[in-house]
C-alpha positions in Angstrom: 101.5 -212.4 50.1 99.7 -210.7 53.0 96.9 -208.3 53.2 99.5 -205.6 54.3 100.5 -205.5 50.6 97.1 -204.4 49.5 95.3 -201.1 49.7 92.0 -199.7 48.8 92.4 -196.8 46.5 88.9 -196.1 45.6 85.4 -196.9 47.3 81.6 -196.0 46.6 81.7 -198.1 43.3 78.7 -199.8 41.8 79.7 -203.4 40.7 83.2 -202.6 39.3 84.8 -204.9 36.8 87.3 -205.4 34.0 90.2 -202.9 35.0 92.8 -202.0 32.4 95.9 -199.7 32.1 95.7 -196.7 29.9 98.4 -194.4 28.9 99.8 -191.9 31.7 99.3 -194.8 34.2 95.5 -194.2 34.3 93.4 -197.0 35.1 89.9 -197.6 33.5 87.2 -199.8 34.8 83.5 -200.5 34.2 80.9 -200.0 36.9 78.0 -202.3 35.8 75.2 -200.9 38.1 75.8 -197.3 36.8 76.1 -198.3 33.2 79.3 -196.6 32.9 83.1 -196.8 32.2 85.2 -194.8 34.7 88.8 -194.0 35.0 91.2 -192.8 37.9 94.3 -191.0 37.8 96.3 -188.7 40.0 93.5 -186.2 40.0 91.1 -188.7 41.2 88.0 -190.7 39.4 86.1 -189.4 36.3 83.5 -190.8 34.0 84.5 -191.8 30.4 81.2 -193.0 29.1 77.7 -194.0 29.9 75.5 -196.1 28.0 72.2 -198.2 28.4 72.6 -201.9 29.7 75.8 -202.9 31.5 79.5 -202.7 30.4 81.0 -206.0 31.7 84.7 -205.5 30.8 86.9 -203.5 28.4 90.1 -203.9 26.4 92.2 -201.2 24.8 92.5 -201.3 21.1 95.4 -200.4 18.8 93.4 -197.5 17.5 93.3 -196.0 21.1 89.6 -196.8 21.5 88.0 -199.1 24.2 86.2 -202.2 23.2 83.5 -203.3 25.8 81.6 -206.2 26.5 78.1 -205.2 26.8 76.0 -207.7 28.7 72.8 -206.0 28.0 71.9 -205.3 31.7 71.2 -208.8 33.1 74.0 -210.8 34.9 72.4 -211.9 38.0 69.3 -211.3 40.2 69.4 -207.7 39.0 68.3 -206.1 35.9 69.4 -202.8 34.5 66.8 -200.0 34.6 67.8 -199.3 30.7 68.4 -202.8 29.2 70.3 -202.8 25.9 71.1 -205.4 23.1 74.2 -207.7 24.1 77.1 -206.5 22.0 80.5 -205.6 21.5 80.8 -201.8 21.8 83.5 -199.4 20.8 84.0 -196.4 23.1 86.1 -193.3 22.5 87.8 -191.7 25.6 85.6 -188.7 24.7 82.5 -190.8 25.5 81.0 -191.9 22.2 79.5 -195.3 22.2 78.9 -197.5 19.0 78.0 -201.2 18.8 80.3 -202.9 16.4 79.1 -206.5 16.7 75.8 -208.3 17.9 76.2 -211.9 16.7 78.6 -214.4 15.8 78.0 -217.0 13.1 74.6 -215.4 12.8 73.7 -216.2 16.5 72.9 -213.2 18.6 75.3 -212.7 21.6 73.5 -213.1 24.9 75.7 -212.1 27.7 79.3 -211.0 26.5 81.5 -211.1 29.7 85.2 -210.7 29.0 87.6 -209.9 26.1 90.9 -209.6 25.0 92.8 -209.0 22.0 95.1 -211.8 20.5 98.5 -212.1 19.0 96.6 -212.3 15.6 94.9 -208.9 16.4 91.6 -210.3 16.6 89.3 -209.8 19.5 88.4 -212.9 21.8 85.1 -212.6 23.9 83.6 -215.1 26.3 79.7 -215.3 26.1 78.2 -217.2 28.9 74.8 -217.0 27.2 72.9 -216.6 30.4 72.7 -214.6 33.6 74.8 -216.3 36.4 72.8 -219.3 37.5 75.1 -222.0 38.8 72.5 -224.0 40.3 70.3 -224.1 37.2 72.6 -223.7 34.2 70.5 -223.8 30.9 72.6 -222.1 28.2 75.3 -223.6 26.1 78.0 -221.1 26.3 80.9 -220.2 23.8 83.9 -218.3 23.1 83.8 -216.0 20.2 86.3 -214.3 18.2 85.8 -211.1 15.9 88.2 -209.8 13.1 87.9 -208.3 9.7 85.8 -211.3 8.5 83.2 -210.8 11.2 82.5 -212.7 14.3 82.3 -216.7 14.7 82.1 -219.0 17.3 85.6 -220.2 18.4 85.1 -222.6 21.0 81.8 -224.1 22.2 82.3 -224.7 26.0 78.8 -226.1 27.1 77.0 -225.0 30.3 80.1 -223.7 32.0 79.8 -219.9 32.3 83.1 -218.9 30.8 84.5 -215.7 32.3 87.9 -214.1 32.3 90.3 -215.0 29.6 93.9 -214.1 28.7 96.7 -215.2 26.6 99.6 -217.1 28.4 103.4 -216.5 28.1 103.5 -219.1 25.1 100.5 -217.4 23.4 98.1 -220.2 24.3 94.5 -218.9 25.0 93.6 -219.5 28.8 90.0 -218.9 30.3 88.1 -219.7 33.4 84.9 -221.3 33.8 82.8 -220.1 36.7 80.3 -223.0 37.3 83.0 -225.8 37.2 86.0 -223.6 38.8 88.1 -224.8 35.8 91.1 -223.2 34.2 91.5 -224.2 30.8 93.9 -223.5 27.9 93.6 -224.2 24.1 96.5 -226.8 23.4 98.5 -227.1 20.4 95.9 -229.2 18.5 93.2 -226.5 19.1 91.6 -228.6 21.7 90.3 -227.3 25.4 92.5 -228.8 28.1 92.0 -228.3 31.9 95.0 -227.4 33.8 93.4 -226.7 37.3 90.1 -226.7 39.1 90.2 -224.1 41.8 89.2 -225.2 45.2 85.6 -224.9 46.5 85.0 -221.3 47.6 87.2 -219.8 44.9 85.0 -219.2 42.0 87.1 -217.8 39.3 86.3 -214.5 37.4 88.9 -212.4 35.7 92.5 -213.2 35.0 95.7 -211.7 34.5 99.2 -213.4 33.4 102.6 -212.4 34.8 105.7 -212.5 32.5 107.1 -215.6 34.4 103.8 -217.4 33.5 101.8 -217.2 36.7 98.2 -216.8 36.4 96.4 -214.4 38.9 92.8 -215.0 39.2 90.2 -212.8 40.9 88.2 -215.6 42.7 85.0 -213.9 43.5 84.0 -215.8 46.7 87.5 -216.4 48.2 88.1 -212.8 49.4 91.2 -212.6 47.3 93.3 -213.5 44.3 94.1 -217.0 43.6 97.7 -217.5 42.1 98.5 -220.7 39.9 101.8 -221.6 38.4 102.3 -221.7 34.6 101.0 -225.4 34.4 98.3 -224.8 36.7 99.6 -225.7 40.1 98.1 -223.9 43.1 100.6 -221.4 44.8 98.2 -219.7 47.2 95.7 -216.8 47.7 96.3 -213.1 48.1 93.8 -212.3 50.7 92.2 -208.9 50.6 89.6 -208.6 53.5 86.4 -210.3 54.7 84.2 -208.2 52.8 86.0 -208.6 49.2 84.4 -210.2 46.3 87.0 -209.7 43.7 85.8 -209.7 40.1 88.8 -208.8 37.7 92.2 -207.2 37.7 95.2 -206.0 35.6 98.9 -205.4 36.1 100.7 -202.1 36.2 104.2 -202.8 36.6 104.4 -204.8 39.9 101.1 -203.9 41.0 97.7 -205.6 40.6 94.7 -203.4 40.1 91.8 -205.4 41.5 87.9 -204.5 41.2 85.7 -205.9 44.1 82.1 -205.8 44.6 82.7 -205.5 48.2 79.9 -206.5 50.6 77.5 -207.7 47.8 76.0 -207.1 44.4 73.4 -204.6 45.9 72.2 -201.9 43.6 72.5 -198.4 45.0 74.7 -199.4 47.8 78.0 -198.4 46.6 79.9 -201.1 48.0 82.4 -201.6 45.4 86.2 -200.7 45.7 89.3 -200.6 43.7 92.4 -202.3 45.1 96.2 -201.9 44.5 98.2 -204.9 45.4 102.0 -205.0 45.4 103.4 -208.3 43.9 106.9 -209.8 43.0 105.4 -210.2 39.4 105.6 -208.3 36.2 103.0 -208.3 33.4 103.3 -210.3 30.1 102.7 -208.3 26.9 99.2 -207.3 26.4 98.1 -207.4 22.6 96.2 -204.9 21.0 94.0 -204.9 17.7 90.9 -203.2 16.4 87.6 -203.9 14.6 86.4 -202.6 11.4 
């Protein structure tokens, strides 16, 4: 795939992440440095909700509400002017925000990053447990799961910085680890298994899965989107441009919507962009659920 298949749809964003497809072909995404969830449709961009801290990613629930990973306002060198408790928040499209979980197994959430509903209707969440610090990792991270029984630690993953996650075409949970550049799956015996390690310079962030099993990864330092086969074989890189720092992505029919920090993580600079990339892939089913 060459860059002529990609177009910039929106500019002036502040650390955009976590795009998802809403009804009527609207796209919603977060802007971390503005503490808001935004959306775009044929009439242009608008604000869904604002809150203290920093939304890191969102998922659409079966109840029509958004579920947001609230990292609390610290994911790197910057700090939010209005920090908040790390949590899972439920957000209405009218802008109402409420926290629905602040801990798992009685251990507080520290930096919820990405989230996805599973085939069982429960919500799976990566919690790196610290701001991004690849040269000095200090916290043991985990993947948590939330359902009617509350929250619990699903998989401990050590000091690896778990990031994007999704369910594959065979319903195995797949996630990436930014510190190690590993792409991992949960095997049939419930054990983590590494299926790929991305090349140096391709740090994995968000992921999306195609109906044919291919895994599309926003590799934040590559300038594009890394593509793997269903078993982890490296298929190539969809290049965007030299300024791109892709963070997350979602499918809309054959198109990928990609959030991009742009020139860097600079508060107030408005470097972020939203891309649409035409592909030869179609999305796999996205599950939905809700939390009490």
